[in-house]
C-alpha positions in Angstrom: 126.9 85.0 117.9 123.7 82.9 118.1 123.8 79.2 117.6 120.2 78.8 116.7 118.9 75.4 115.6 115.7 73.9 114.5 114.3 71.0 116.7 112.6 68.1 114.9 109.0 69.1 114.4 109.9 72.8 114.3 110.8 72.9 110.6 109.6 75.6 108.4 107.3 75.1 105.5 107.9 76.5 102.0 105.3 79.3 102.7 107.1 80.3 105.9 110.6 81.1 104.5 111.6 84.6 103.4 110.6 85.6 99.9 114.2 85.6 98.5 115.9 83.3 96.2 118.8 82.6 98.6 116.3 81.6 101.3 114.5 79.3 98.7 117.9 77.7 97.7 118.8 77.1 101.4 115.4 75.6 102.2 115.4 73.3 99.2 119.0 72.2 99.8 117.9 71.3 103.3 114.9 69.4 102.1 117.1 67.6 99.6 119.2 66.1 102.4 122.0 68.7 101.9 122.4 68.2 98.2 122.6 71.6 96.6 119.6 72.8 94.7 120.3 75.7 92.4 118.3 78.0 90.1 118.4 76.9 86.5 116.7 79.9 85.0 113.9 82.5 85.6 111.0 82.9 83.2 107.8 85.0 83.2 104.3 83.2 83.1 101.2 85.2 83.5 103.1 88.3 84.7 104.8 86.3 87.5 108.5 85.4 87.9 108.9 81.6 87.8 112.1 80.2 89.2 112.9 76.8 87.6 115.1 74.9 90.1 117.5 71.9 89.7 115.1 69.7 91.8 112.8 69.6 88.7 110.2 71.9 90.2 109.2 75.5 89.5 108.5 78.1 92.2 106.8 81.5 92.2 105.4 83.8 94.9 101.7 84.1 95.6 99.8 87.3 96.1 101.0 87.5 99.6 104.7 87.1 98.7 105.0 83.6 99.9 106.8 80.9 97.9 104.6 78.2 96.2 105.2 75.4 93.8 104.0 76.2 90.3 101.7 73.4 89.2 102.2 72.4 85.5 
């Protein structure tokens, strides 16, 4: 079993994580100093799925399938 770790400076950005909701939750929880972030609800805007998260931000995927923050 691998014991991979991320060294300081090698952290992933939002656009680099896999395009899945569990990956988004794990990333946001890590960014939130370990305080769990969860999905409040999903809505559709301009034919895109928008994931409204407990951290107060909304996330969607861009045309390349990468996570982005939806600007209000």
